[in-house]
Every structure is written in C-alpha cells, then in structure tokens.
N, C-alpha and C positions, 0 to 999 in steps of 0.2 A: 549529409546524412547517408549512411551506407544503405544500399538497396537490400531489402529483405530483413533488415535489422533496425526496427524503429527505436529512436532515441526518446527517452522520457523528457518532458519539459521539466526544468529545474523545480524542485519542490513537490513534484507529483508523486514520487515514490512513497514518501511518508503518508500522503493521503490514501494511496492504494493499500498500504500496509494496514492502516486503521480500518479501511473498508473490509479487508480480508479477515480482520479479527472481530467483526461485528456479530458473528454467529457463534462465537466461542473461542476458547484458547487453541492455539496452534503452535507447533515448533517451526523453526526457521524454514526448513525445506517445504513444509506443508503450506506456509505463507506464500512462498515463491510459486509453488504449484497452483495454489488457489488463484493468484493473480493471473497466471498463465491461462488457467481454465476460464476465469471470468472474462478475459479479453479475447476469448475464442482463438487461442493460440497465437495471438499477435504480439503480446508483450512477454518478455522473458527477463526475469530479474536475476542477475548474477550474484553469487555469494559475496563478492568483493564490494558490492553496493548495498546488499540487503543487511548484512550484520552491522555495519556502521550506522545505517538508518535506524535499525532496531535499538542500538545503544543510545542514539540521540533521543529517540522517542521515550525510552526508559528514563533517561536523565531529565527529561522535561516533565515526567510524571504522567505521560499520556498512556503508557502501557506498563505492565508489571510482569516480571519474569519469575518463574518457579521451575525447579527441576522436576522432571518426571521421566516416565519410560515410554518410548515410542512404540509404534505397532510392531516393529521388528526387534523389540526387547533391548533397545539401546537407550542409554541415558541421554536426555535432551532437555533443553530449556524450552518451556512452554510460555508463550506470551499471551497476555489477555489485556483487553481494554480496561482502563480505569474510568471513573465517572468523568474526569476531565478529558480523557481520550474520546469518549462518546460525544461530548459537547464539541470538542475540536473537530471531530470527523464530520458532524452535521454542519458546522460552520464552513469548513473547507469545501464540502460538497455543494453548498449553496453558492459560495464564491465561484467555484469552478463552473457551475451552471450559468451564472451571470456572465463570466468571462467568455465562455465558449459561445454563448448566444451572441455576444458582441462581435466575436470573430466571424461567426457564421453570417451575420448581417453584412459585414465588410466584404467577405468573400462572395456573397451572392449579389453584390452591387446595389444593395438597398440604399436609398438616398435619405 
C-alpha cells in the first residue's frame, strides 16, 4: 500500500457511492467530492474507478441516472438511489459493521 494514498478494500467503492447518494441525487464529481468530504479527506475516488462503479450500480438497478445541469451550467448525469439501492445500502452497512467489529477484535488481541 502506498504511503498517503489509502487503497479501498474490494467492493467498498459501491457501498461508499450508495452512502453518498442517501441524501439526494448527485453528479459524478459531486459523489467523489462527498466521499472525500465524509472520509475527512482520507479517501479520494478517481474517475477511472468511479464511473465504472456507477455503471455497474445502474446496471444492477441500485441507482438511476438522469441528465441535468450542474451548478456551473454544464450538462451532467445525476445519480439517485432506487428503492433497491436503499435496501442494498442498509444491508452493506450492516455487513461492514459486523466485519469491521470482527477485525477490531482480532487486532486488539481479544480471545
């Protein structure tokens, strides 16, 4: 792992995208910015990872995309959660909490 550039655990990007969309539609750059902001500037999502993940989530029916106009008057695709996306987000967050609790127990040396 490169110093100063945290790698995401496989499969977490989709979970982070779903979380970033919980409070309303956002365009791609705004999703990446929201993840960066929520992680207190630790995580940075590159476009080369973000857009393929958005397309996968859309293909799975977890998000829906519509064209709109961004704050700087540019045409942009806005993504929003579907009902299935909200359900998946909740399930993934619960699973992540369980897994990280287990990892914390192992790292703390609990028996």
